[in-house]
C-alpha positions as CSV (number, residue, x, y, z in Angstrom):
1,X,-0.2,0.5,0.2
2,X,1.5,3.2,-0.8
3,X,2.0,6.5,1.5
4,X,0.3,9.7,1.2
5,X,1.1,12.8,2.6
6,X,-1.7,14.5,4.2
7,X,-1.8,18.1,2.7
8,X,-3.7,19.7,5.5
9,X,-0.6,19.3,7.8
10,X,2.2,19.0,5.2
11,X,4.4,22.5,6.6
12,X,6.6,22.4,3.2
13,X,9.7,21.6,4.9
14,X,11.3,19.6,1.9
15,X,12.3,17.0,4.5
16,X,10.4,13.6,2.6
17,X,11.2,15.1,-1.2
18,X,15.5,13.5,-1.4
19,X,14.7,11.2,1.2
20,X,12.1,9.1,-1.3
21,X,14.4,6.1,-3.4
22,X,12.0,6.3,-6.1
23,X,11.4,9.5,-6.8
24,X,7.5,9.7,-5.6
25,X,7.4,12.6,-3.5
26,X,6.9,16.5,-5.4
27,X,5.6,19.3,-4.8
28,X,1.9,20.6,-6.0
29,X,0.3,23.6,-5.1
30,X,2.7,24.3,-2.0
31,X,2.8,21.0,-0.3
32,X,4.1,17.4,-1.4
33,X,2.3,14.9,-2.4
34,X,3.2,11.3,-2.7
35,X,3.1,9.4,-6.4
36,X,1.1,6.3,-5.5
37,X,2.4,4.6,-9.2
38,X,5.6,5.1,-7.7
39,X,5.8,4.6,-4.0
40,X,6.3,1.0,-2.9
41,X,7.0,1.9,1.0
42,X,10.7,1.7,-0.3
43,X,10.3,-1.2,0.0
44,X,14.1,-3.4,-1.1
45,X,16.3,0.0,0.5
46,X,14.6,0.8,4.1
47,X,13.1,-1.1,7.2
48,X,10.2,1.9,7.2
49,X,9.1,4.5,4.9
50,X,11.6,7.3,4.9
51,X,8.8,10.5,4.3
52,X,7.6,8.9,7.6
53,X,10.3,8.6,9.1
54,X,11.9,12.3,8.6
55,X,8.6,14.6,8.2
56,X,8.5,16.4,11.3
57,X,4.7,16.1,12.6
58,X,3.3,13.5,13.0
59,X,1.1,11.1,11.3
60,X,1.3,13.6,8.4
61,X,3.0,10.8,5.9
62,X,0.7,7.6,6.5
63,X,-0.4,4.1,4.5
64,X,-2.9,5.3,1.9
């Protein structure tokens, strides 16, 4: 299941974007979004989804 970013909680800090090994995160309309077609939950790269690990706002990057 891909992850998603809760837009209303996203502070647009961009911490998640460079951490994504699949280049699935991009800015759109002043907030960041995750392309569900590219998101693999970092499987094969990390044990946990890196967007959720680096996000400074709890529960902003969550499973879709």
